[in-house]
Residue frames as a rotation matrix with the C-alpha (Angstrom) as fourth column:
MET 1
-0.899 -0.438 0.004 5.53
-0.120 0.238 -0.964 4.72
0.421 -0.867 -0.266 -11.86
THR 2
-0.147 0.837 -0.527 2.95
0.576 0.506 0.642 2.98
0.804 -0.209 -0.556 -9.78
CYS 3
-0.691 -0.079 0.719 1.21
-0.394 -0.793 -0.465 4.81
0.606 -0.604 0.517 -7.00
GLU 4
-0.368 0.595 -0.715 -0.94
0.727 0.663 0.178 3.95
0.579 -0.455 -0.676 -3.97
TYR 5
0.157 0.538 0.828 -3.48
-0.261 -0.786 0.560 6.03
0.952 -0.304 0.017 -2.12
GLN 6
-0.744 -0.453 -0.491 -2.63
0.389 0.304 -0.870 6.27
0.544 -0.838 -0.050 1.60
TYR 7
0.404 0.912 0.074 -5.77
0.326 -0.220 0.919 6.52
0.855 -0.347 -0.386 3.81
ILE 8
-0.796 -0.604 -0.026 -5.13
0.287 -0.339 -0.896 8.69
0.532 -0.721 0.444 6.75
GLU 9
0.332 0.854 -0.402 -7.60
0.815 -0.045 0.577 8.99
0.475 -0.519 -0.711 9.66
TRP 10
-0.369 -0.442 0.818 -7.14
0.087 -0.892 -0.443 12.79
0.925 -0.092 0.367 10.68
ASP 11
-0.305 0.265 -0.915 -7.39
0.938 0.252 -0.239 13.41
0.167 -0.931 -0.325 14.31
GLY 12
-0.180 0.244 -0.953 -9.64
0.640 -0.707 -0.301 16.42
-0.747 -0.664 -0.029 15.02
GLY 13
0.152 0.393 -0.907 -10.84
-0.393 -0.818 -0.421 17.66
-0.907 0.421 0.030 11.65
ASP 14
0.956 0.273 -0.110 -10.93
-0.164 0.182 -0.970 17.63
-0.245 0.945 0.218 7.90
ALA 15
0.238 -0.878 0.415 -7.88
0.830 0.406 0.383 16.25
-0.505 0.254 0.825 6.03
PRO 16
0.347 -0.093 -0.933 -5.87
-0.262 -0.965 -0.001 19.31
-0.901 0.244 -0.359 4.62
TYR 17
-0.239 -0.518 -0.821 -4.50
-0.967 0.047 0.252 17.07
-0.092 0.854 -0.512 1.82
GLU 18
0.917 0.388 0.092 -4.82
-0.356 0.900 -0.251 13.62
-0.180 0.197 0.964 0.18
VAL 19
0.038 -0.991 0.128 -1.69
-0.779 0.051 0.624 11.39
-0.625 -0.124 -0.771 0.05
VAL 20
0.972 0.091 -0.218 -0.52
-0.207 0.772 -0.601 9.16
0.113 0.629 0.769 -2.74
ARG 21
0.470 -0.847 0.248 2.64
0.054 0.308 0.950 7.06
-0.881 -0.433 0.190 -2.10
GLY 22
0.030 -0.577 0.816 5.34
0.940 0.293 0.173 7.83
-0.339 0.762 0.551 -4.61
HIS 23
-0.359 -0.030 -0.933 6.38
-0.231 -0.965 0.120 10.94
-0.904 0.259 0.339 -6.52
VAL 24
-0.338 0.390 0.857 3.89
0.818 0.572 0.063 10.74
-0.465 0.722 -0.512 -9.39
SER 25
-0.866 0.097 0.490 2.43
0.283 -0.713 0.642 12.97
0.411 0.695 0.590 -12.05
ASP 26
-0.711 0.690 0.131 -0.58
-0.633 -0.547 -0.548 15.30
-0.306 -0.473 0.826 -11.21
ALA 27
-0.124 0.677 -0.725 -2.64
-0.857 0.295 0.422 13.09
0.500 0.674 0.544 -13.59
ASP 28
-0.314 -0.048 -0.948 -1.72
0.147 0.984 -0.098 9.69
0.938 -0.171 -0.302 -11.92
ALA 29
-0.997 -0.012 -0.074 -2.20
0.075 -0.157 -0.985 11.21
0.000 -0.987 0.158 -8.39
ARG 30
-0.503 0.863 -0.044 -5.69
-0.824 -0.494 -0.278 12.45
-0.261 -0.104 0.960 -9.30
ALA 31
-0.048 0.399 -0.916 -6.50
-0.605 0.718 0.344 9.09
0.795 0.571 0.207 -11.01
GLU 32
-0.619 -0.276 -0.735 -5.49
0.300 0.782 -0.546 7.08
0.726 -0.559 -0.401 -7.97
VAL 33
-0.933 0.359 -0.002 -7.52
-0.149 -0.392 -0.908 9.29
-0.327 -0.847 0.419 -5.52
ALA 34
-0.241 0.876 -0.417 -10.58
-0.971 -0.218 0.102 8.97
-0.001 0.429 0.903 -7.88
ARG 35
-0.224 0.087 -0.971 -10.18
-0.348 0.923 0.163 5.34
0.910 0.374 -0.177 -8.15
GLU 36
-0.870 -0.052 -0.490 -10.36
0.397 0.515 -0.760 4.94
0.292 -0.856 -0.428 -4.50
GLY 37
0.086 0.980 0.182 -13.57
0.756 -0.183 0.628 7.05
0.648 0.084 -0.757 -4.54
VAL 38
-0.419 -0.351 -0.837 -12.16
0.846 -0.485 -0.221 9.79
-0.328 -0.801 0.500 -2.37
ILE 39
0.084 0.389 -0.917 -13.06
-0.104 -0.912 -0.397 12.68
-0.991 0.128 -0.036 -4.78
GLU 40
0.900 0.360 0.246 -13.61
0.191 0.181 -0.965 13.28
-0.392 0.915 0.094 -8.40
GLU 41
0.157 -0.887 0.435 -10.69
0.940 0.269 0.210 13.17
-0.303 0.375 0.876 -10.78
ASP 42
-0.096 -0.117 0.989 -11.32
0.675 -0.738 -0.022 16.72
0.732 0.665 0.150 -12.05
TYR 43
0.738 0.314 -0.597 -11.52
0.671 -0.436 0.600 18.31
-0.072 -0.843 -0.532 -8.41
ASP 44
0.507 -0.501 0.701 -9.72
0.102 -0.773 -0.626 21.60
0.856 0.389 -0.340 -8.45
TYR 45
0.528 -0.394 -0.752 -6.95
0.845 0.156 0.511 21.08
-0.084 -0.906 0.416 -5.71
GLU 46
0.929 -0.143 -0.342 -5.04
-0.069 -0.974 0.218 24.10
-0.364 -0.179 -0.914 -4.62
ALA 47
0.238 -0.900 -0.364 -1.78
-0.969 -0.193 -0.156 22.56
0.070 0.390 -0.918 -5.37
ILE 48
0.953 -0.062 -0.298 0.26
0.062 0.998 -0.008 19.32
0.297 -0.011 0.955 -5.73
GLU 49
0.403 -0.854 0.328 3.52
-0.914 -0.393 0.098 18.82
0.046 -0.339 -0.940 -3.87
HIS 50
0.562 -0.407 -0.720 6.13
0.210 0.912 -0.352 16.08
0.800 0.047 0.598 -3.93
ARG 51
0.415 -0.293 0.861 7.34
-0.859 -0.438 0.265 15.54
0.299 -0.850 -0.434 -0.46
TYR 52
-0.410 -0.433 -0.803 8.78
-0.084 0.894 -0.439 12.81
0.908 -0.113 -0.403 1.88
ALA 53
0.315 0.616 0.722 7.00
-0.869 -0.118 0.480 11.27
0.381 -0.779 0.498 4.85
ARG 54
-0.759 -0.415 -0.502 7.27
-0.177 0.873 -0.454 8.46
0.627 -0.256 -0.736 7.38
TRP 55
0.546 0.832 -0.098 5.09
-0.177 0.229 0.957 6.51
0.819 -0.505 0.273 9.72
VAL 56
-0.596 -0.703 0.388 6.28
-0.462 -0.095 -0.882 6.79
0.657 -0.705 -0.268 13.32
PRO 57
-0.137 0.543 -0.829 4.93
0.705 0.641 0.304 4.64
0.696 -0.542 -0.470 16.20
THR 58
-0.457 -0.043 0.888 3.39
-0.463 -0.842 -0.279 6.57
0.760 -0.538 0.365 19.04
HIS 59
-0.499 0.352 -0.792 2.16
0.799 0.540 -0.264 5.93
0.335 -0.765 -0.551 22.62
HIS 60
-0.867 0.123 -0.483 0.75
0.184 -0.821 -0.540 9.47
-0.463 -0.557 0.689 23.03
SER 61
-0.582 0.679 -0.447 -2.39
-0.811 -0.451 0.372 9.06
0.051 0.579 0.813 20.93
ASP 62
0.315 0.775 0.548 -5.37
-0.528 0.623 -0.577 6.78
-0.789 -0.108 0.605 20.29
PHE 63
0.876 0.049 -0.480 -3.61
-0.454 0.420 -0.786 5.69
0.163 0.906 0.390 17.15
ASP 64
0.787 -0.559 0.262 -0.74
0.446 0.809 0.383 3.09
-0.426 -0.184 0.886 16.82
ILE 65
-0.343 -0.904 0.254 1.25
0.872 -0.206 0.444 5.12
-0.349 0.374 0.859 14.30
MET 66
0.477 0.439 -0.761 1.34
0.188 -0.897 -0.399 8.67
-0.858 0.048 -0.511 13.09
PHE 67
0.475 -0.182 0.861 2.05
0.871 -0.045 -0.490 10.14
0.128 0.982 0.137 9.66
TYR 68
0.472 -0.336 -0.815 4.71
0.200 -0.860 0.470 12.89
-0.859 -0.385 -0.339 9.45
LEU 69
0.925 -0.205 0.320 6.06
0.255 -0.291 -0.922 14.85
0.282 0.935 -0.216 6.72
THR 70
0.313 -0.882 -0.352 9.88
0.736 -0.009 0.677 15.29
-0.600 -0.472 0.646 6.62
SER 71
0.485 -0.140 -0.863 11.91
-0.264 -0.964 0.008 18.05
-0.834 0.224 -0.504 5.21
GLY 72
0.287 -0.345 -0.894 13.47
-0.953 -0.007 -0.303 15.78
0.099 0.938 -0.331 2.60
PRO 73
0.435 -0.119 -0.892 14.89
-0.189 0.957 -0.219 12.35
0.880 0.264 0.394 2.02
ALA 74
-0.157 -0.491 0.857 15.71
-0.976 -0.057 -0.211 10.78
0.153 -0.869 -0.470 5.33
ARG 75
-0.947 -0.295 -0.130 16.10
-0.247 0.923 -0.295 7.35
0.207 -0.248 -0.946 7.00
GLY 76
-0.785 0.619 -0.017 12.69
0.445 0.545 -0.710 5.68
-0.430 -0.565 -0.704 6.89
ALA 77
-0.144 0.664 -0.733 11.05
-0.316 -0.733 -0.602 8.17
-0.938 0.145 0.315 4.80
PHE 78
-0.342 0.132 0.931 9.25
0.805 0.551 0.218 7.52
-0.484 0.824 -0.294 1.45
PRO 79
-0.999 0.013 0.047 8.29
0.021 -0.760 0.650 9.74
0.043 0.650 0.758 -1.47
VAL 80
-0.251 0.966 0.064 4.67
0.805 0.245 -0.540 10.98
-0.537 -0.084 -0.839 -1.43
THR 81
-0.795 0.196 0.574 2.53
0.261 -0.743 0.616 13.29
0.547 0.640 0.540 -3.64
LEU 82
-0.621 0.541 -0.567 0.23
0.468 -0.325 -0.822 15.63
-0.629 -0.776 -0.052 -1.73
LEU 83
-0.505 0.556 0.660 -2.95
0.579 -0.349 0.737 16.92
0.640 0.754 -0.145 -3.19
LEU 84
-0.911 -0.001 -0.413 -3.64
0.344 -0.554 -0.758 20.02
-0.228 -0.833 0.505 -1.15
TYR 85
0.085 0.972 0.218 -7.30
0.983 -0.117 0.140 21.24
0.162 0.203 -0.966 -0.72
GLU 86
-0.182 -0.107 0.977 -8.06
0.235 -0.970 -0.063 25.00
0.955 0.218 0.201 -0.87
């Protein structure tokens, strides 16, 4: 399966995780994040999770859209692999 790194500008702090679009293997997610130059492929992430997320328009922020994790498959949601930092 192909995957794509999703750059997210975090408001107010460091990113708690990196996001790769698609439910992909640990190795594929790490390779994609490393390919983008975000962090080394052998970085010791705390965990890797398969979740669903969506982009939602907002008028209450400096950003045009916000990234939200959902509790599961839902209208407008897409699969993501999260690489969680320690």
